C-alpha positions as CSV (number, residue, x, y, z in Angstrom):
1,X,0.0,0.0,0.0
2,X,2.8,2.4,0.8
3,X,4.4,1.8,-2.6
4,X,1.2,2.7,-4.3
5,X,0.9,6.0,-2.4
6,X,4.5,6.8,-3.2
7,X,4.0,6.1,-6.9
8,X,0.8,8.2,-6.9
9,X,2.7,11.2,-5.3
10,X,5.6,10.8,-7.7
11,X,3.3,11.0,-10.7
12,X,1.5,13.9,-9.1
13,X,4.8,15.8,-8.8
14,X,5.6,14.9,-12.4
15,X,2.3,16.2,-13.6
16,X,2.7,19.5,-11.7
17,X,6.2,19.9,-13.1
18,X,5.0,19.4,-16.7
19,X,2.1,21.7,-16.1
20,X,4.4,24.5,-15.0
21,X,6.7,24.0,-17.9
22,X,3.7,24.2,-20.3
23,X,2.3,27.4,-18.7
24,X,-0.7,25.6,-17.1
25,X,-2.2,26.3,-13.7
26,X,-0.1,24.3,-11.3
27,X,-2.6,24.4,-8.4
28,X,-5.3,23.0,-10.6
29,X,-3.1,20.3,-12.0
30,X,-1.9,19.4,-8.5
31,X,-5.5,18.8,-7.4
32,X,-6.3,16.9,-10.6
33,X,-3.2,14.7,-10.3
34,X,-3.9,13.8,-6.7
35,X,-7.4,12.7,-7.8
36,X,-6.6,10.7,-10.9
37,X,-2.9,10.0,-10.4
38,X,-0.8,8.8,-13.3
39,X,-3.5,9.6,-15.8
40,X,-3.0,13.3,-15.1
41,X,0.6,13.1,-16.0
42,X,-0.4,11.5,-19.3
43,X,-3.0,14.2,-20.0
44,X,-0.5,17.1,-19.2
45,X,2.1,15.4,-21.4
46,X,-0.1,15.6,-24.5
47,X,-1.3,19.2,-23.8
48,X,0.1,22.0,-25.9
49,X,2.2,24.8,-24.3
50,X,0.1,27.9,-23.8
51,X,1.3,31.3,-25.0
52,X,-1.3,33.3,-23.1
53,X,-1.7,30.9,-20.1
54,X,-2.5,32.0,-16.6
55,X,1.0,33.1,-15.5
56,X,-0.3,34.1,-12.0
57,X,0.0,30.5,-10.8
58,X,3.2,29.5,-12.6
């Protein structure tokens, strides 16, 4: 069980890192990634980089 939680948190951190590098809202993606785990990292990976993204939360 502890391993699953660790993997979930690692993927959440990866999703947040990718979201920040793509100009996405990091707080939103942190919440999403804690809910859906590794799938959030996959979603963020395929998103395009924003040119007019919300830079307030970056």
